[in-house]
C-alpha positions as CSV (number, residue, x, y, z in Angstrom):
1,X,172.7,93.9,112.6
2,X,170.5,95.9,109.8
3,X,167.3,97.0,110.7
4,X,164.4,95.3,108.8
5,X,161.2,98.0,107.5
6,X,158.9,95.5,109.1
7,X,160.8,95.4,112.6
8,X,161.0,99.3,112.7
9,X,157.1,100.1,111.5
10,X,156.3,97.2,114.8
11,X,158.9,99.7,117.0
12,X,156.4,102.6,115.9
13,X,153.2,100.7,116.2
14,X,154.0,99.2,119.7
15,X,154.7,102.6,121.3
16,X,152.2,104.5,120.5
17,X,151.7,108.5,121.6
18,X,150.0,108.0,125.7
19,X,147.8,111.0,124.5
20,X,146.5,110.2,121.2
21,X,143.0,108.8,121.7
22,X,140.9,106.7,119.0
23,X,138.8,109.8,119.0
24,X,141.8,112.0,118.0
25,X,142.8,109.2,115.4
26,X,139.6,109.7,113.8
27,X,139.3,113.7,114.0
28,X,143.0,113.7,112.3
29,X,142.1,111.2,109.8
30,X,138.9,113.4,108.7
31,X,140.9,116.9,109.2
32,X,143.7,115.0,107.1
33,X,140.9,114.5,104.3
34,X,139.1,117.4,103.9
35,X,143.1,118.9,103.6
36,X,143.2,116.5,100.6
37,X,140.2,117.8,99.6
38,X,140.2,121.1,99.3
39,X,143.6,121.1,97.5
40,X,142.2,119.0,95.1
41,X,139.6,121.7,94.6
42,X,141.7,124.4,94.3
43,X,143.9,122.4,92.1
44,X,140.9,121.2,90.1
45,X,139.2,124.9,90.5
46,X,142.1,126.2,88.7
47,X,142.5,123.7,86.3
48,X,138.9,124.2,84.9
49,X,139.7,128.3,84.6
50,X,142.2,128.1,82.9
51,X,141.5,125.4,80.8
52,X,138.4,127.2,79.5
53,X,140.4,130.1,79.1
54,X,143.1,128.1,76.8
55,X,139.8,126.8,75.0
56,X,139.1,130.8,74.3
57,X,142.7,131.7,73.4
58,X,142.9,128.7,70.5
59,X,139.9,129.6,69.0
60,X,140.8,133.6,68.7
61,X,144.2,131.7,67.4
62,X,142.3,129.7,64.9
63,X,140.5,132.7,63.7
64,X,143.1,135.6,63.5
65,X,145.2,132.7,61.3
66,X,143.2,132.6,58.4
67,X,141.9,136.1,58.5
68,X,143.3,138.5,55.8
69,X,144.9,140.7,58.0
70,X,146.3,143.0,54.7
71,X,142.5,143.2,53.2
72,X,141.8,144.9,57.0
73,X,144.5,147.5,57.1
74,X,143.7,148.2,53.1
75,X,139.9,148.7,54.5
76,X,141.7,151.2,56.7
77,X,143.8,153.0,54.5
78,X,140.4,153.3,51.4
79,X,138.2,153.5,54.0
80,X,136.0,150.6,53.5
81,X,135.3,148.0,56.1
82,X,135.3,144.7,56.1
83,X,132.7,142.3,56.3
84,X,130.8,141.5,60.1
85,X,131.9,138.8,62.1
86,X,129.8,136.7,63.9
87,X,129.4,134.8,66.8
88,X,129.7,138.3,68.7
89,X,133.1,138.2,67.9
90,X,135.0,141.8,67.4
91,X,137.8,143.2,65.0
92,X,139.7,146.2,65.7
93,X,142.4,147.6,63.4
94,X,144.8,150.5,63.8
95,X,147.0,151.5,60.8
96,X,149.3,154.9,62.5
97,X,145.7,157.1,63.4
98,X,143.1,155.1,61.8
99,X,140.7,152.8,63.5
100,X,137.9,150.9,62.2
101,X,136.2,148.2,64.4
102,X,133.5,145.3,63.5
103,X,131.0,146.2,64.7
104,X,131.6,149.8,64.4
105,X,129.8,150.4,68.0
106,X,132.3,148.2,69.9
107,X,136.3,149.3,69.7
108,X,138.5,147.0,71.9
109,X,141.4,149.1,73.4
110,X,144.7,148.9,72.0
111,X,146.6,146.7,74.1
112,X,149.7,144.6,73.6
113,X,150.8,141.8,71.2
114,X,149.3,138.5,73.4
115,X,146.1,137.9,75.3
116,X,144.7,140.1,78.2
117,X,140.9,140.7,79.4
118,X,139.2,143.8,78.4
119,X,136.0,145.8,79.6
120,X,133.6,147.2,76.9
121,X,130.3,148.8,78.7
122,X,130.1,146.4,81.1
123,X,130.5,143.5,78.8
124,X,133.7,141.3,79.3
125,X,136.1,140.2,76.4
126,X,139.2,138.1,75.8
127,X,141.1,139.9,73.6
128,X,144.0,138.7,71.1
129,X,145.9,141.6,69.9
130,X,148.5,141.0,66.7
131,X,151.0,143.4,65.9
132,X,153.3,144.5,62.6
133,X,154.7,148.2,62.4
134,X,152.9,150.4,63.0
135,X,149.8,148.8,62.5
136,X,147.8,146.4,64.8
137,X,144.5,144.3,64.6
138,X,143.1,143.1,67.5
139,X,139.8,140.0,67.7
140,X,137.6,139.8,70.9
141,X,135.5,137.5,71.8
142,X,133.0,138.0,74.6
143,X,133.7,136.2,77.9
144,X,130.2,135.4,79.3
145,X,130.5,132.1,77.6
146,X,132.9,131.0,78.6
147,X,132.4,132.5,82.2
148,X,129.1,130.4,82.1
149,X,131.0,127.0,81.7
150,X,133.5,127.9,84.3
151,X,130.9,128.7,86.6
152,X,128.8,125.1,85.8
153,X,132.5,123.9,86.3
154,X,133.0,125.5,89.4
155,X,129.9,124.9,90.8
156,X,130.4,121.3,90.3
157,X,134.0,121.1,91.4
158,X,132.5,122.8,94.7
159,X,129.9,120.7,95.5
160,X,131.8,117.1,94.9
161,X,134.0,118.5,97.8
162,X,131.1,119.9,99.6
163,X,129.9,115.7,99.2
164,X,133.3,114.1,100.1
165,X,134.0,116.6,102.8
166,X,130.4,116.0,104.3
167,X,130.7,112.4,103.5
168,X,133.6,112.5,105.2
169,X,131.8,113.8,108.5
170,X,129.5,111.8,108.6
171,X,131.9,108.8,108.4
172,X,134.1,110.2,111.1
173,X,130.7,110.0,112.9
174,X,129.7,106.8,112.4
175,X,132.8,105.4,113.4
176,X,132.9,107.3,116.5
177,X,130.1,105.8,117.4
178,X,130.3,102.2,116.3
179,X,134.2,102.0,117.1
180,X,135.3,104.8,119.9
181,X,131.7,104.3,122.1
182,X,132.1,100.8,123.1
183,X,136.0,101.5,124.3
184,X,134.9,104.4,126.5
185,X,131.9,101.9,127.7
186,X,134.1,100.1,128.5
187,X,136.5,102.2,130.1
188,X,134.2,103.2,131.8
189,X,133.0,99.9,133.3
190,X,136.7,99.0,133.9
191,X,136.5,101.8,136.1
192,X,133.8,100.9,138.4
193,X,135.4,96.9,139.2
194,X,135.6,96.3,142.4
195,X,136.2,93.2,144.7
196,X,132.4,92.3,144.6
197,X,132.0,92.6,140.7
198,X,130.8,89.9,138.6
199,X,131.8,89.0,135.5
200,X,128.5,89.8,133.5
201,X,129.1,93.2,134.8
202,X,131.5,93.9,131.8
203,X,129.2,93.7,128.9
204,X,130.4,95.9,125.4
205,X,129.0,95.4,122.0
206,X,130.1,96.7,118.7
207,X,133.0,96.6,117.1
208,X,134.8,92.9,117.3
209,X,138.1,94.6,119.0
210,X,135.8,95.9,121.8
211,X,134.1,92.7,122.4
212,X,137.5,90.5,122.0
213,X,139.1,93.2,124.8
214,X,135.4,92.8,127.0
215,X,135.4,88.9,127.2
216,X,139.0,89.1,128.2
217,X,138.0,91.1,130.8
218,X,135.5,88.8,131.7
219,X,137.3,86.2,131.8
220,X,140.0,88.2,134.2
221,X,137.3,88.7,136.1
222,X,136.4,85.3,136.2
223,X,139.8,83.7,136.8
224,X,140.3,86.5,139.6
225,X,136.9,85.4,140.9
226,X,138.1,82.5,141.2
227,X,141.1,82.5,142.6
228,X,139.4,85.5,146.0
229,X,136.9,82.2,146.1
230,X,139.5,80.0,147.0
231,X,141.7,82.2,148.9
232,X,138.3,82.7,151.1
233,X,137.8,79.1,150.7
234,X,141.5,78.5,152.4
235,X,141.1,81.5,154.8
236,X,137.9,80.2,156.5
237,X,139.5,76.0,156.3
238,X,142.1,77.5,158.4
239,X,140.0,79.3,160.7
240,X,138.0,76.4,161.3
241,X,140.6,74.2,161.2
242,X,141.8,76.3,164.3
243,X,139.1,76.6,166.1
244,X,138.4,72.9,165.6
245,X,141.6,72.6,166.5
246,X,141.2,74.0,169.8
247,X,138.9,72.7,171.0
248,X,138.4,69.1,170.2
249,X,142.1,68.9,171.8
250,X,142.3,71.0,174.6
251,X,141.1,68.1,176.6
252,X,142.9,65.3,175.6
253,X,146.2,68.0,176.0
254,X,144.8,68.7,179.2
255,X,144.4,65.0,180.0
256,X,147.9,64.7,178.9
257,X,149.3,67.4,181.3
258,X,147.7,65.5,184.1
259,X,149.3,62.2,183.4
260,X,152.5,63.6,182.9
261,X,152.7,65.3,186.1
262,X,151.4,62.3,188.0
263,X,154.5,60.7,186.4
264,X,156.6,64.2,187.9
265,X,155.3,64.5,191.0
266,X,154.5,61.0,192.4
267,X,156.3,57.4,192.6
268,X,154.6,55.3,191.5
269,X,154.8,51.5,191.1
270,X,155.8,49.8,187.9
271,X,152.3,48.8,186.8
272,X,150.5,52.4,188.0
273,X,153.4,54.1,185.5
274,X,152.7,51.6,183.0
275,X,149.2,52.4,183.2
276,X,149.8,56.0,182.9
277,X,152.3,55.9,179.9
278,X,149.9,53.7,178.1
279,X,147.1,56.2,178.9
280,X,149.5,59.2,177.4
281,X,150.1,57.0,174.2
282,X,146.1,56.9,174.0
283,X,146.0,60.0,174.1
284,X,148.8,61.0,171.5
285,X,147.3,58.5,169.0
286,X,144.8,60.3,169.0
287,X,145.2,63.5,168.5
288,X,147.3,62.6,165.7
289,X,144.1,61.1,164.3
290,X,142.2,64.2,164.9
291,X,144.8,66.4,163.2
292,X,145.1,64.2,160.1
293,X,141.5,64.1,160.2
294,X,141.3,67.8,160.1
295,X,144.0,68.4,157.7
296,X,141.6,65.6,155.0
297,X,138.8,67.8,155.5
298,X,141.3,71.2,154.9
299,X,142.8,69.4,152.2
300,X,138.9,68.6,150.8
301,X,137.8,72.4,151.0
302,X,140.6,73.2,148.7
303,X,139.7,70.7,146.4
304,X,139.4,71.8,142.4
305,X,137.5,71.0,138.9
306,X,141.8,70.1,137.9
307,X,141.2,67.3,140.7
308,X,139.0,65.5,138.8
309,X,140.2,62.2,136.5
310,X,138.7,59.6,135.0
311,X,138.2,56.7,137.8
312,X,137.5,52.5,137.0
313,X,135.5,52.2,140.8
314,X,135.9,48.5,140.2
315,X,139.7,48.3,140.3
316,X,139.7,51.1,143.3
317,X,137.5,48.8,145.6
318,X,139.4,45.7,144.6
319,X,142.7,47.7,145.7
320,X,140.5,48.5,148.8
321,X,139.6,45.2,149.8
322,X,142.9,44.2,149.4
323,X,144.7,46.6,151.6
324,X,141.9,45.6,154.5
325,X,142.6,42.4,154.4
326,X,145.8,43.4,154.7
327,X,145.4,45.8,157.8
328,X,142.8,43.7,159.3
329,X,143.6,40.5,159.7
330,X,140.4,38.1,160.4
331,X,138.5,40.8,158.2
332,X,136.6,39.0,155.0
333,X,136.3,41.5,152.4
334,X,134.4,41.0,149.1
335,X,133.8,42.3,145.9
336,X,130.1,41.9,144.6
337,X,131.2,42.6,140.9
338,X,134.4,42.6,138.7
339,X,132.9,44.6,136.0
340,X,134.8,48.1,134.7
341,X,132.5,51.0,136.0
342,X,134.3,54.6,135.0
343,X,133.2,57.7,136.2
344,X,135.1,61.7,136.8
345,X,136.2,62.1,140.1
346,X,139.3,62.0,142.8
347,X,140.9,58.8,143.4
348,X,142.6,59.9,146.2
349,X,139.2,60.7,147.7
350,X,136.8,58.2,146.9
351,X,139.4,55.5,148.3
352,X,139.4,57.8,151.7
353,X,135.3,56.9,151.8
354,X,136.0,53.1,151.4
355,X,138.8,53.0,153.8
356,X,136.8,55.2,156.3
357,X,133.6,53.1,155.8
358,X,135.2,50.0,156.7
359,X,137.8,51.0,159.3
360,X,134.2,51.9,160.8
361,X,132.7,49.3,160.1
362,X,135.6,47.0,162.3
363,X,136.4,49.5,165.1
364,X,132.7,51.0,165.9
365,X,130.8,48.2,164.7
366,X,132.8,45.1,165.1
367,X,132.3,43.7,161.9
368,X,133.9,40.6,160.3
369,X,132.2,40.7,156.9
370,X,132.3,43.8,154.5
371,X,131.1,43.3,151.0
372,X,131.4,46.3,148.2
373,X,129.6,46.7,145.4
374,X,129.4,49.6,142.8
375,X,126.5,50.1,139.9
376,X,126.1,52.8,137.2
377,X,123.0,53.7,135.8
378,X,121.7,56.7,133.3
379,X,121.8,59.1,137.0
380,X,125.1,58.2,137.6
381,X,127.0,55.8,140.2
382,X,126.3,54.2,143.4
383,X,129.1,52.5,145.5
384,X,127.6,50.5,148.6
385,X,129.8,49.4,151.7
386,X,127.9,46.1,153.6
387,X,129.2,44.9,156.9
388,X,127.8,42.4,159.6
389,X,128.8,44.5,162.3
390,X,126.2,46.2,165.3
391,X,124.6,48.9,162.7
392,X,124.0,52.3,163.7
393,X,120.3,53.1,165.2
394,X,117.8,54.8,162.8
395,X,118.1,58.4,164.5
396,X,121.9,58.8,164.9
397,X,122.2,57.3,160.9
398,X,122.0,61.8,159.8
399,X,123.8,63.1,162.5
400,X,126.8,60.7,162.5
401,X,127.5,62.7,159.3
402,X,128.5,65.5,161.3
403,X,131.5,67.0,162.5
404,X,132.9,64.9,165.6
405,X,129.7,63.2,166.1
406,X,130.1,60.0,167.4
407,X,127.2,57.6,167.8
408,X,126.1,55.2,170.9
409,X,127.8,52.6,169.0
410,X,131.4,54.5,168.3
411,X,134.7,53.4,169.9
412,X,136.0,56.3,172.3
413,X,139.2,56.1,170.1
414,X,137.4,57.5,167.3
415,X,137.9,61.5,166.4
416,X,134.0,61.7,165.3
417,X,135.5,63.0,161.9
418,X,135.1,59.7,159.8
419,X,131.8,59.8,158.5
420,X,132.2,63.9,158.1
421,X,135.7,63.4,156.0
422,X,132.4,60.5,153.7
423,X,129.9,63.4,153.9
424,X,132.3,66.0,152.1
425,X,133.9,63.6,150.1
426,X,130.2,62.8,148.6
427,X,129.6,66.7,148.3
428,X,132.8,67.6,146.7
429,X,132.1,64.6,144.1
430,X,128.6,66.1,143.6
431,X,126.0,63.3,145.3
432,X,125.2,62.4,148.9
433,X,126.2,59.9,151.5
434,X,123.4,57.8,153.7
435,X,123.8,55.0,155.9
436,X,121.3,52.2,155.5
437,X,120.0,48.9,156.8
438,X,122.7,46.4,155.6
439,X,121.9,42.6,154.2
440,X,124.4,41.9,155.9
441,X,122.6,42.6,159.4
442,X,125.4,45.5,160.0
443,X,124.9,49.2,158.1
444,X,125.3,50.0,154.2
445,X,127.4,53.8,153.4
446,X,125.4,54.1,150.2
447,X,127.6,56.8,148.1
448,X,125.3,58.0,145.0
449,X,127.6,60.7,142.6
450,X,126.7,61.5,139.4
451,X,129.7,59.9,137.5
452,X,130.5,63.4,135.3
453,X,132.3,65.1,138.5
454,X,131.0,68.4,140.4
455,X,129.0,70.7,138.0
């Protein structure tokens, strides 16, 4: 397959020299510009010199073309001199051994036909020599004026080249200051990054490319920090799960072991055997409930912002009321309002709060009536679960939200994690959970949420 030129260029650019730094590229570019300027300067320098000499040569040609060579030669033979010349021109004629020069005190040397430079008494001349037979005539012009013009033009070339070279060095220094230094600073900051570094520690200003890379590094550090935070949270949750499980499951497991040993070693009556087996089943159910609650707590601690979606709270309460009346026959669950209330939250977490509140009202408060309500305001969303049960003593309304803390009115079958799950979900949603006195005579669980999710 034929390779396109742009593909070849891309491959070359995609594999840069590893040891070629941006500063080296700037220096090489400066050297390239300086070399080009010097080359052009030398070319112009030589061109100016040749051009000025060519102009002088053409002038000598024009003067010698209309000069009367025969008259000058006859004047040599007759001994009569020609008319003097102007502008410092020197004319020297030779015929055999006879020589005549105008002016008489300056005699051009005998030179081959053509152009040549000659020095007479410290004065430089440009000489044009013509020959015919044994006679020759030389026309010379002082080089001082031409050399002065050449020197003037040479100085112009010199200062122009020097200015371009100095400008190149200055531009290279500015480029190094503006472009290279931000990348060096970025490299220094990147080398200083460690596990405790914050994204704000990478701050580079200058060219857009350096800022773009800096922002990319900041984003990378932020993502790494988030992942580290999640990892630490997961590790802490696992440690907490193991510690709590070991503490809370030791007693029921010991009771189960005792009951199983009794069943294995003693010959019990059928009624006693049934009672022991029932106790084992009850303990197993408690362990299962505790493990389930601990699992939900661990899952809640690993919640992220991505888990939050728009939720219609009124619809969620309606489904919870319907399911509660199905799960608890004889329980009357009503919804105070059916108006849609939208908020940003986790449907599963909110449903867990409502289900636990209803379960606590029935199991621990002996409630036969539950009323669900939701109110939306500029401050957020308030969800209330009222019941007509035994309620919660005022001095216990804060402590019952702690893990494995059971109130005085709670049944022995509880895990002590129901209201801890409620408090956790309220915190995850950026709100609070509190127990109050219900208008129905029992307890009211009040959940106050901002409605826009966690910040």
